[in-house]
Biopython code that builds the backbone (N, CA, C, O; Angstrom):
import numpy as np
from Bio.PDB.StructureBuilder import StructureBuilder

atoms = [
    (1, "MET", "N", (0.794, -1.218, -0.030)),
    (1, "MET", "CA", (-0.051, 0.057, -0.026)),
    (1, "MET", "C", (0.764, 1.161, 0.164)),
    (1, "MET", "O", (1.542, 1.255, 1.113)),
    (2, "ASN", "N", (0.583, 2.215, -0.916)),
    (2, "ASN", "CA", (1.454, 3.325, -1.048)),
    (2, "ASN", "C", (0.567, 4.519, -0.506)),
    (2, "ASN", "O", (-0.510, 4.872, -0.987)),
    (3, "ASN", "N", (1.157, 5.028, 0.488)),
    (3, "ASN", "CA", (0.536, 6.317, 1.305)),
    (3, "ASN", "C", (1.494, 7.600, 1.064)),
    (3, "ASN", "O", (2.463, 7.778, 1.802)),
    (4, "ALA", "N", (1.229, 8.370, 0.145)),
    (4, "ALA", "CA", (1.982, 9.511, -0.183)),
    (4, "ALA", "C", (2.142, 10.545, 1.074)),
    (4, "ALA", "O", (3.033, 11.385, 1.199)),
    (5, "ASN", "N", (1.113, 10.293, 1.936)),
    (5, "ASN", "CA", (1.401, 11.222, 3.246)),
    (5, "ASN", "C", (2.161, 10.594, 4.243)),
    (5, "ASN", "O", (2.361, 11.206, 5.293)),
    (6, "ALA", "N", (2.621, 9.458, 4.077)),
    (6, "ALA", "CA", (3.465, 8.878, 5.132)),
    (6, "ALA", "C", (4.675, 9.137, 5.156)),
    (6, "ALA", "O", (5.332, 9.092, 4.116)),
    (7, "THR", "N", (5.252, 9.479, 6.403)),
    (7, "THR", "CA", (6.608, 9.938, 6.460)),
    (7, "THR", "C", (7.610, 8.896, 6.889)),
    (7, "THR", "O", (7.396, 8.159, 7.851)),
    (8, "ALA", "N", (8.728, 8.847, 6.147)),
    (8, "ALA", "CA", (9.892, 7.838, 6.400)),
    (8, "ALA", "C", (10.240, 7.966, 7.817)),
    (8, "ALA", "O", (10.164, 9.056, 8.384)),
    (9, "PRO", "N", (10.619, 6.895, 8.414)),
    (9, "PRO", "CA", (11.085, 6.990, 9.908)),
    (9, "PRO", "C", (12.175, 7.824, 10.070)),
    (9, "PRO", "O", (12.185, 8.548, 11.066)),
    (10, "ASP", "N", (13.117, 7.868, 9.270)),
    (10, "ASP", "CA", (14.414, 8.667, 9.204)),
    (10, "ASP", "C", (14.343, 10.213, 8.652)),
    (10, "ASP", "O", (15.339, 10.913, 8.469)),
    (11, "ALA", "N", (13.289, 10.528, 8.471)),
    (11, "ALA", "CA", (12.958, 11.720, 7.559)),
    (11, "ALA", "C", (13.187, 12.672, 8.577)),
    (11, "ALA", "O", (12.844, 12.425, 9.733)),
    (12, "LYS", "N", (13.850, 13.965, 8.197)),
    (12, "LYS", "CA", (13.913, 14.928, 9.033)),
    (12, "LYS", "C", (12.805, 16.038, 9.228)),
    (12, "LYS", "O", (12.113, 16.346, 8.257)),
    (13, "PRO", "N", (12.639, 16.572, 10.298)),
    (13, "PRO", "CA", (11.467, 17.433, 10.376)),
    (13, "PRO", "C", (11.917, 18.817, 9.271)),
    (13, "PRO", "O", (13.075, 19.091, 8.955)),
    (14, "ILE", "N", (10.782, 19.492, 8.854)),
    (14, "ILE", "CA", (11.005, 20.485, 7.723)),
    (14, "ILE", "C", (10.969, 21.922, 8.485)),
    (14, "ILE", "O", (10.202, 22.103, 9.431)),
    (15, "ALA", "N", (11.763, 22.833, 8.057)),
    (15, "ALA", "CA", (11.457, 24.276, 8.435)),
    (15, "ALA", "C", (11.391, 25.080, 7.234)),
    (15, "ALA", "O", (12.364, 25.295, 6.509)),
    (16, "LYS", "N", (10.134, 25.553, 7.025)),
    (16, "LYS", "CA", (9.569, 26.254, 5.865)),
    (16, "LYS", "C", (9.681, 27.845, 6.042)),
    (16, "LYS", "O", (9.186, 28.459, 6.987)),
    (17, "PHE", "N", (10.351, 28.372, 5.068)),
    (17, "PHE", "CA", (10.649, 29.867, 5.142)),
    (17, "PHE", "C", (9.127, 30.568, 4.938)),
    (17, "PHE", "O", (8.376, 30.237, 4.021)),
    (18, "ILE", "N", (8.839, 31.466, 5.824)),
    (18, "ILE", "CA", (7.644, 32.123, 5.597)),
    (18, "ILE", "C", (7.800, 33.544, 5.129)),
    (18, "ILE", "O", (7.075, 33.908, 4.203)),
    (19, "ARG", "N", (8.766, 34.500, 5.721)),
    (19, "ARG", "CA", (9.144, 35.704, 5.215)),
    (19, "ARG", "C", (10.102, 36.416, 5.929)),
    (19, "ARG", "O", (10.444, 36.012, 7.040)),
    (20, "HIS", "N", (10.640, 37.542, 5.383)),
    (20, "HIS", "CA", (11.578, 38.311, 6.097)),
    (20, "HIS", "C", (11.091, 39.177, 6.974)),
    (20, "HIS", "O", (10.050, 39.721, 6.604)),
    (21, "LEU", "N", (11.562, 39.535, 8.179)),
    (21, "LEU", "CA", (10.960, 40.535, 9.134)),
    (21, "LEU", "C", (11.822, 41.851, 8.964)),
    (21, "LEU", "O", (13.044, 41.837, 8.821)),
    (22, "THR", "N", (11.145, 42.833, 8.993)),
    (22, "THR", "CA", (11.627, 44.184, 8.764)),
    (22, "THR", "C", (11.721, 44.881, 10.239)),
    (22, "THR", "O", (11.223, 44.347, 11.231)),
    (23, "GLY", "N", (12.282, 45.895, 10.271)),
    (23, "GLY", "CA", (12.372, 46.706, 11.424)),
    (23, "GLY", "C", (13.207, 46.171, 12.469)),
    (23, "GLY", "O", (12.968, 46.603, 13.596)),
    (24, "SER", "N", (14.074, 45.382, 12.353)),
    (24, "SER", "CA", (15.032, 44.640, 13.328)),
    (24, "SER", "C", (16.533, 44.952, 12.897)),
    (24, "SER", "O", (16.986, 45.361, 11.828)),
    (25, "ARG", "N", (17.100, 44.641, 14.007)),
    (25, "ARG", "CA", (18.732, 44.632, 13.658)),
    (25, "ARG", "C", (19.109, 43.235, 13.013)),
    (25, "ARG", "O", (18.642, 42.176, 13.431)),
    (26, "GLY", "N", (19.836, 43.315, 12.146)),
    (26, "GLY", "CA", (20.407, 42.100, 11.356)),
    (26, "GLY", "C", (19.268, 41.807, 10.471)),
    (26, "GLY", "O", (18.318, 42.567, 10.286)),
    (27, "ASP", "N", (19.450, 40.532, 9.883)),
    (27, "ASP", "CA", (18.604, 39.783, 8.730)),
    (27, "ASP", "C", (17.879, 38.735, 9.536)),
    (27, "ASP", "O", (18.388, 37.665, 9.872)),
    (28, "GLN", "N", (16.523, 39.164, 9.851)),
    (28, "GLN", "CA", (15.734, 38.042, 10.628)),
    (28, "GLN", "C", (14.850, 37.538, 9.638)),
    (28, "GLN", "O", (14.520, 38.205, 8.658)),
    (29, "ARG", "N", (14.437, 36.330, 9.872)),
    (29, "ARG", "CA", (13.418, 35.605, 8.939)),
    (29, "ARG", "C", (12.646, 34.592, 9.815)),
    (29, "ARG", "O", (13.135, 33.938, 10.736)),
    (30, "LEU", "N", (11.363, 34.560, 9.387)),
    (30, "LEU", "CA", (10.421, 33.533, 10.163)),
    (30, "LEU", "C", (10.331, 32.226, 9.327)),
    (30, "LEU", "O", (10.260, 32.167, 8.099)),
    (31, "PHE", "N", (10.344, 31.271, 10.132)),
    (31, "PHE", "CA", (10.169, 29.971, 9.631)),
    (31, "PHE", "C", (9.149, 29.146, 10.319)),
    (31, "PHE", "O", (9.107, 29.167, 11.549)),
    (32, "GLU", "N", (8.384, 28.474, 9.683)),
    (32, "GLU", "CA", (7.350, 27.477, 10.376)),
    (32, "GLU", "C", (7.789, 26.096, 10.464)),
    (32, "GLU", "O", (8.229, 25.637, 9.410)),
    (33, "LEU", "N", (7.775, 25.274, 11.537)),
    (33, "LEU", "CA", (8.470, 24.122, 11.971)),
    (33, "LEU", "C", (7.434, 22.977, 11.849)),
    (33, "LEU", "O", (6.404, 23.148, 12.502)),
    (34, "SER", "N", (7.527, 21.869, 11.142)),
    (34, "SER", "CA", (6.714, 20.828, 11.092)),
    (34, "SER", "C", (6.757, 19.905, 12.390)),
    (34, "SER", "O", (5.849, 19.121, 12.668)),
    (35, "ALA", "N", (7.937, 20.085, 13.174)),
    (35, "ALA", "CA", (7.942, 19.462, 14.603)),
    (35, "ALA", "C", (8.587, 20.469, 15.520)),
    (35, "ALA", "O", (9.330, 21.353, 15.094)),
    (36, "PRO", "N", (8.296, 20.319, 16.724)),
    (36, "PRO", "CA", (8.864, 21.404, 17.751)),
    (36, "PRO", "C", (10.360, 21.299, 17.835)),
    (36, "PRO", "O", (10.956, 20.224, 17.787)),
    (37, "LEU", "N", (10.953, 22.509, 17.968)),
    (37, "LEU", "CA", (12.381, 22.639, 18.245)),
    (37, "LEU", "C", (12.578, 22.900, 19.815)),
    (37, "LEU", "O", (12.409, 24.019, 20.301)),
    (38, "ARG", "N", (12.919, 21.876, 20.506)),
    (38, "ARG", "CA", (13.088, 22.051, 22.070)),
    (38, "ARG", "C", (14.396, 22.744, 22.467)),
    (38, "ARG", "O", (15.430, 22.591, 21.816)),
    (39, "ASP", "N", (14.315, 23.466, 23.495)),
    (39, "ASP", "CA", (15.476, 24.103, 23.987)),
    (39, "ASP", "C", (16.601, 23.170, 24.463)),
    (39, "ASP", "O", (16.505, 21.968, 24.216)),
    (40, "TYR", "N", (17.563, 23.606, 25.066)),
    (40, "TYR", "CA", (18.728, 22.847, 25.313)),
    (40, "TYR", "C", (18.390, 21.574, 26.518)),
    (40, "TYR", "O", (18.923, 20.469, 26.617)),
    (41, "SER", "N", (17.341, 22.176, 27.334)),
    (41, "SER", "CA", (16.936, 21.297, 28.433)),
    (41, "SER", "C", (15.970, 20.081, 27.852)),
    (41, "SER", "O", (15.724, 19.040, 28.461)),
    (42, "GLY", "N", (15.487, 20.438, 26.566)),
    (42, "GLY", "CA", (14.458, 19.473, 26.011)),
    (42, "GLY", "C", (13.170, 19.546, 26.526)),
    (42, "GLY", "O", (12.339, 18.650, 26.378)),
    (43, "GLU", "N", (12.949, 20.726, 27.208)),
    (43, "GLU", "CA", (11.484, 20.936, 27.677)),
    (43, "GLU", "C", (10.731, 22.121, 26.898)),
    (43, "GLU", "O", (9.687, 21.871, 26.297)),
    (44, "GLY", "N", (11.274, 23.418, 26.916)),
    (44, "GLY", "CA", (10.694, 24.357, 26.323)),
    (44, "GLY", "C", (11.175, 24.602, 24.782)),
    (44, "GLY", "O", (11.805, 23.791, 24.103)),
    (45, "GLY", "N", (10.776, 25.789, 24.414)),
    (45, "GLY", "CA", (11.276, 26.087, 22.884)),
    (45, "GLY", "C", (9.978, 26.469, 22.109)),
    (45, "GLY", "O", (8.936, 26.892, 22.609)),
    (46, "ALA", "N", (10.244, 26.237, 20.774)),
    (46, "ALA", "CA", (9.537, 26.657, 19.634)),
    (46, "ALA", "C", (8.560, 25.491, 19.247)),
    (46, "ALA", "O", (8.963, 24.489, 18.656)),
    (47, "GLU", "N", (7.308, 25.674, 19.600)),
    (47, "GLU", "CA", (6.344, 24.761, 18.963)),
    (47, "GLU", "C", (5.995, 24.720, 17.506)),
    (47, "GLU", "O", (5.777, 23.691, 16.868)),
    (48, "LYS", "N", (5.966, 25.916, 17.058)),
    (48, "LYS", "CA", (5.535, 25.907, 15.534)),
    (48, "LYS", "C", (6.287, 26.922, 14.745)),
    (48, "LYS", "O", (6.455, 26.700, 13.546)),
    (49, "TYR", "N", (6.740, 27.967, 15.259)),
    (49, "TYR", "CA", (7.513, 29.196, 14.614)),
    (49, "TYR", "C", (8.796, 29.417, 15.264)),
    (49, "TYR", "O", (8.874, 29.236, 16.479)),
    (50, "VAL", "N", (9.859, 29.806, 14.560)),
    (50, "VAL", "CA", (10.987, 30.372, 14.919)),
    (50, "VAL", "C", (11.337, 31.464, 13.956)),
    (50, "VAL", "O", (11.003, 31.543, 12.774)),
    (51, "VAL", "N", (12.145, 32.383, 14.736)),
    (51, "VAL", "CA", (12.924, 33.604, 14.060)),
    (51, "VAL", "C", (14.293, 33.222, 13.928)),
    (51, "VAL", "O", (14.893, 32.808, 14.920)),
    (52, "VAL", "N", (14.903, 33.320, 12.731)),
    (52, "VAL", "CA", (16.286, 33.017, 12.681)),
    (52, "VAL", "C", (16.858, 34.151, 12.508)),
    (52, "VAL", "O", (16.519, 34.743, 11.483)),
    (53, "SER", "N", (17.803, 34.776, 13.332)),
    (53, "SER", "CA", (18.311, 36.036, 13.210)),
    (53, "SER", "C", (19.928, 35.901, 12.819)),
    (53, "SER", "O", (20.683, 35.219, 13.513)),
    (54, "LYS", "N", (20.347, 36.572, 11.720)),
    (54, "LYS", "CA", (21.811, 36.771, 11.287)),
    (54, "LYS", "C", (22.289, 38.040, 11.407)),
    (54, "LYS", "O", (21.699, 39.037, 10.991)),
    (55, "ILE", "N", (23.528, 38.030, 12.064)),
    (55, "ILE", "CA", (24.247, 39.389, 12.297)),
    (55, "ILE", "C", (25.736, 39.192, 11.609)),
    (55, "ILE", "O", (26.435, 38.292, 12.076)),
    (56, "ASN", "N", (26.162, 39.844, 10.717)),
    (56, "ASN", "CA", (27.450, 39.733, 10.342)),
    (56, "ASN", "C", (28.154, 41.092, 10.269)),
    (56, "ASN", "O", (28.104, 41.809, 9.269)),
    (57, "GLY", "N", (28.816, 41.399, 11.400)),
    (57, "GLY", "CA", (29.218, 42.799, 11.548)),
    (57, "GLY", "C", (30.700, 42.759, 12.169)),
    (57, "GLY", "O", (31.282, 41.697, 12.391)),
    (58, "PRO", "N", (31.251, 44.024, 12.426)),
    (58, "PRO", "CA", (32.456, 43.975, 12.908)),
    (58, "PRO", "C", (32.986, 43.365, 14.294)),
    (58, "PRO", "O", (34.108, 42.933, 14.562)),
    (59, "LEU", "N", (31.669, 43.476, 15.209)),
    (59, "LEU", "CA", (31.838, 43.056, 16.574)),
    (59, "LEU", "C", (31.257, 41.695, 16.539)),
    (59, "LEU", "O", (31.668, 40.979, 17.453)),
    (60, "ALA", "N", (30.414, 41.147, 15.731)),
    (60, "ALA", "CA", (29.801, 39.953, 15.930)),
    (60, "ALA", "C", (29.331, 39.252, 14.680)),
    (60, "ALA", "O", (28.782, 39.913, 13.799)),
    (61, "THR", "N", (29.487, 38.147, 14.570)),
    (61, "THR", "CA", (29.177, 37.181, 13.354)),
    (61, "THR", "C", (28.406, 36.010, 14.062)),
    (61, "THR", "O", (29.062, 35.170, 14.679)),
    (62, "GLU", "N", (27.143, 35.929, 14.001)),
    (62, "GLU", "CA", (26.355, 35.052, 14.613)),
    (62, "GLU", "C", (24.998, 34.658, 13.864)),
    (62, "GLU", "O", (24.532, 35.379, 12.982)),
    (63, "THR", "N", (24.484, 33.642, 14.214)),
    (63, "THR", "CA", (23.026, 33.262, 13.851)),
    (63, "THR", "C", (22.317, 32.462, 14.752)),
    (63, "THR", "O", (22.636, 31.295, 14.977)),
    (64, "TYR", "N", (21.323, 33.059, 15.309)),
    (64, "TYR", "CA", (20.513, 32.663, 16.402)),
    (64, "TYR", "C", (19.247, 32.271, 15.983)),
    (64, "TYR", "O", (18.725, 32.824, 15.015)),
    (65, "ILE", "N", (18.568, 31.184, 16.732)),
    (65, "ILE", "CA", (17.284, 30.837, 16.634)),
    (65, "ILE", "C", (16.533, 31.164, 17.853)),
    (65, "ILE", "O", (17.034, 31.079, 18.974)),
    (66, "PHE", "N", (15.213, 31.573, 17.604)),
    (66, "PHE", "CA", (14.367, 32.094, 18.899)),
    (66, "PHE", "C", (13.032, 31.454, 18.728)),
    (66, "PHE", "O", (12.707, 31.193, 17.570)),
    (67, "PRO", "N", (12.273, 31.183, 19.610)),
    (67, "PRO", "CA", (10.932, 30.824, 19.343)),
    (67, "PRO", "C", (10.047, 31.944, 19.062)),
    (67, "PRO", "O", (10.437, 33.050, 19.436)),
    (68, "ALA", "N", (8.970, 31.858, 18.492)),
    (68, "ALA", "CA", (8.357, 33.158, 17.981)),
    (68, "ALA", "C", (6.765, 32.723, 17.692)),
    (68, "ALA", "O", (6.278, 31.603, 17.536)),
    (69, "SER", "N", (6.272, 33.777, 17.685)),
    (69, "SER", "CA", (4.725, 33.627, 17.135)),
    (69, "SER", "C", (4.596, 33.556, 15.728)),
    (69, "SER", "O", (5.552, 33.692, 14.965)),
    (70, "GLU", "N", (3.293, 33.320, 15.329)),
    (70, "GLU", "CA", (2.963, 33.470, 13.875)),
    (70, "GLU", "C", (3.094, 34.537, 13.159)),
    (70, "GLU", "O", (3.220, 34.465, 11.936)),
    (71, "ASP", "N", (3.082, 35.703, 13.830)),
    (71, "ASP", "CA", (3.373, 36.954, 13.365)),
    (71, "ASP", "C", (4.881, 37.418, 13.180)),
    (71, "ASP", "O", (5.185, 38.395, 12.496)),
    (72, "GLY", "N", (5.822, 36.598, 13.876)),
    (72, "GLY", "CA", (7.173, 36.762, 13.765)),
    (72, "GLY", "C", (7.696, 37.394, 15.102)),
    (72, "GLY", "O", (8.917, 37.536, 15.167)),
    (73, "GLU", "N", (6.989, 37.770, 16.116)),
    (73, "GLU", "CA", (7.371, 38.246, 17.334)),
    (73, "GLU", "C", (8.128, 37.165, 18.266)),
    (73, "GLU", "O", (7.632, 36.096, 18.621)),
    (74, "ILE", "N", (9.298, 37.589, 18.568)),
    (74, "ILE", "CA", (10.085, 36.612, 19.336)),
    (74, "ILE", "C", (9.552, 36.426, 20.705)),
    (74, "ILE", "O", (9.393, 37.424, 21.407)),
    (75, "THR", "N", (9.218, 35.073, 21.223)),
    (75, "THR", "CA", (8.494, 35.023, 22.408)),
    (75, "THR", "C", (9.359, 34.686, 23.471)),
    (75, "THR", "O", (8.906, 34.677, 24.616)),
    (76, "SER", "N", (10.684, 34.374, 23.226)),
    (76, "SER", "CA", (11.717, 34.188, 24.495)),
    (76, "SER", "C", (13.118, 34.343, 23.670)),
    (76, "SER", "O", (13.411, 33.923, 22.550)),
    (77, "TRP", "N", (13.907, 35.117, 24.643)),
    (77, "TRP", "CA", (15.245, 35.634, 24.035)),
    (77, "TRP", "C", (16.174, 34.251, 24.218)),
    (77, "TRP", "O", (17.328, 34.365, 23.804)),
    (78, "GLY", "N", (15.845, 33.118, 24.723)),
    (78, "GLY", "CA", (16.559, 31.918, 24.979)),
    (78, "GLY", "C", (16.975, 31.334, 23.658)),
    (78, "GLY", "O", (16.125, 30.975, 22.842)),
    (79, "GLU", "N", (18.260, 31.232, 23.431)),
    (79, "GLU", "CA", (18.622, 30.805, 22.082)),
    (79, "GLU", "C", (18.364, 29.215, 22.116)),
    (79, "GLU", "O", (18.575, 28.503, 23.098)),
    (80, "LEU", "N", (17.905, 28.817, 20.960)),
    (80, "LEU", "CA", (17.625, 27.420, 20.684)),
    (80, "LEU", "C", (18.711, 26.680, 19.989)),
    (80, "LEU", "O", (19.548, 27.278, 19.312)),
    (81, "PRO", "N", (18.713, 25.318, 20.152)),
    (81, "PRO", "CA", (19.748, 24.518, 19.345)),
    (81, "PRO", "C", (19.810, 24.999, 18.049)),
    (81, "PRO", "O", (18.819, 25.427, 17.458)),
    (82, "GLY", "N", (21.120, 24.941, 17.493)),
    (82, "GLY", "CA", (21.296, 25.270, 16.174)),
    (82, "GLY", "C", (21.977, 26.631, 16.077)),
    (82, "GLY", "O", (22.786, 26.807, 15.166)),
    (83, "SER", "N", (21.686, 27.706, 17.034)),
    (83, "SER", "CA", (22.250, 28.823, 17.106)),
    (83, "SER", "C", (23.732, 28.818, 17.232)),
    (83, "SER", "O", (24.173, 28.087, 18.119)),
    (84, "GLN", "N", (24.525, 29.440, 16.572)),
    (84, "GLN", "CA", (25.816, 29.540, 16.568)),
    (84, "GLN", "C", (26.587, 30.925, 16.369)),
    (84, "GLN", "O", (26.156, 31.785, 15.601)),
    (85, "LYS", "N", (27.692, 31.073, 17.071)),
    (85, "LYS", "CA", (28.536, 32.007, 16.537)),
    (85, "LYS", "C", (29.507, 31.881, 15.362)),
    (85, "LYS", "O", (29.957, 30.745, 15.214)),
    (86, "GLY", "N", (29.892, 32.741, 14.560)),
    (86, "GLY", "CA", (30.767, 32.474, 13.456)),
    (86, "GLY", "C", (29.898, 31.948, 12.230)),
    (86, "GLY", "O", (30.535, 31.939, 11.177)),
    (87, "ILE", "N", (28.641, 31.529, 12.142)),
    (87, "ILE", "CA", (28.263, 31.350, 10.945)),
    (87, "ILE", "C", (26.923, 32.296, 10.428)),
    (87, "ILE", "O", (25.976, 32.533, 11.177)),
    (88, "VAL", "N", (26.994, 32.687, 9.314)),
    (88, "VAL", "CA", (25.901, 33.639, 8.977)),
    (88, "VAL", "C", (24.880, 33.170, 8.011)),
    (88, "VAL", "O", (24.617, 33.959, 7.104)),
    (89, "ALA", "N", (24.264, 32.050, 8.031)),
    (89, "ALA", "CA", (23.273, 31.450, 7.099)),
    (89, "ALA", "C", (22.253, 30.898, 7.995)),
    (89, "ALA", "O", (22.513, 30.045, 8.844)),
    (90, "HIS", "N", (21.211, 31.343, 7.816)),
    (90, "HIS", "CA", (19.895, 30.905, 8.319)),
    (90, "HIS", "C", (19.649, 29.422, 8.063)),
    (90, "HIS", "O", (19.264, 28.732, 9.007)),
    (91, "ALA", "N", (19.833, 28.897, 6.907)),
    (91, "ALA", "CA", (19.634, 27.427, 6.643)),
    (91, "ALA", "C", (20.575, 26.690, 7.306)),
    (91, "ALA", "O", (20.275, 25.546, 7.647)),
    (92, "ASP", "N", (21.787, 27.183, 7.583)),
    (92, "ASP", "CA", (22.822, 26.298, 8.157)),
    (92, "ASP", "C", (22.447, 26.085, 9.642)),
    (92, "ASP", "O", (22.527, 24.961, 10.139)),
    (93, "ALA", "N", (22.007, 27.241, 10.404)),
    (93, "ALA", "CA", (21.663, 26.869, 11.718)),
    (93, "ALA", "C", (20.414, 26.031, 11.816)),
    (93, "ALA", "O", (20.261, 25.234, 12.743)),
    (94, "LEU", "N", (19.560, 26.198, 10.907)),
    (94, "LEU", "CA", (18.187, 25.310, 11.111)),
    (94, "LEU", "C", (18.692, 23.810, 10.582)),
    (94, "LEU", "O", (18.076, 22.845, 11.032)),
    (95, "ARG", "N", (19.768, 23.574, 9.662)),
    (95, "ARG", "CA", (19.986, 22.382, 9.378)),
    (95, "ARG", "C", (20.937, 21.692, 10.537)),
    (95, "ARG", "O", (21.034, 20.472, 10.664)),
    (96, "ASP", "N", (21.505, 22.489, 11.220)),
    (96, "ASP", "CA", (22.398, 22.097, 12.495)),
    (96, "ASP", "C", (21.370, 21.776, 13.711)),
    (96, "ASP", "O", (21.673, 20.991, 14.610)),
    (97, "ALA", "N", (20.281, 22.369, 13.661)),
    (97, "ALA", "CA", (19.322, 21.927, 14.646)),
    (97, "ALA", "C", (18.426, 20.629, 14.268)),
    (97, "ALA", "O", (17.553, 20.204, 15.026)),
    (98, "GLY", "N", (18.713, 20.086, 13.102)),
    (98, "GLY", "CA", (18.019, 18.725, 12.654)),
    (98, "GLY", "C", (16.997, 19.012, 11.711)),
    (98, "GLY", "O", (16.268, 18.043, 11.499)),
    (99, "TYR", "N", (16.678, 20.187, 10.992)),
    (99, "TYR", "CA", (15.861, 20.406, 9.998)),
    (99, "TYR", "C", (16.211, 20.527, 8.693)),
    (99, "TYR", "O", (17.276, 21.067, 8.393)),
    (100, "ASP", "N", (15.285, 19.996, 7.675)),
    (100, "ASP", "CA", (15.537, 20.243, 6.303)),
    (100, "ASP", "C", (14.827, 21.529, 5.918)),
    (100, "ASP", "O", (13.658, 21.706, 6.261)),
    (101, "VAL", "N", (15.436, 22.344, 5.282)),
    (101, "VAL", "CA", (15.085, 23.735, 4.837)),
    (101, "VAL", "C", (14.310, 23.860, 3.663)),
    (101, "VAL", "O", (14.819, 23.401, 2.641)),
    (102, "VAL", "N", (13.217, 24.367, 3.581)),
    (102, "VAL", "CA", (12.460, 24.628, 2.326)),
    (102, "VAL", "C", (12.322, 26.127, 2.170)),
    (102, "VAL", "O", (11.734, 26.738, 3.063)),
    (103, "GLU", "N", (12.771, 26.736, 1.199)),
    (103, "GLU", "CA", (12.808, 28.168, 1.066)),
    (103, "GLU", "C", (12.110, 28.626, 0.010)),
    (103, "GLU", "O", (12.060, 29.834, -0.219)),
]
sb = StructureBuilder()
sb.init_structure("model")
sb.init_model(0)
sb.init_chain("A")
sb.init_seg("    ")
for serial, (resi, resn, name, xyz) in enumerate(atoms, 1):
    if name == "N":
        sb.init_residue(resn, " ", resi, " ")
    sb.init_atom(name, np.array(xyz, "f"), 0.0, 1.0, " ", f" {name:<3s}", serial, name[0])
structure = sb.get_structure()
């Protein structure tokens, strides 16, 4: 039986690009997650949406992932897994967090 909606057991969850966010420092983008991204304790984190914030400047080069609302409002400033200093790619941070990225 072939079920097109079935997910392979080893398939990664998806982070789908929604939109660029304006009026913020750096390059922030909103993503919708197909599975929650838990914080480092494994308890809290992002249920459905994250903002990935990239800064490439003279004092900091970093890409951080934060839990967010559907509107792109950051709901907690606690960095989520995948956040890193020294990288400047939204997709790389999400891949490091275990997601396939659809832009």
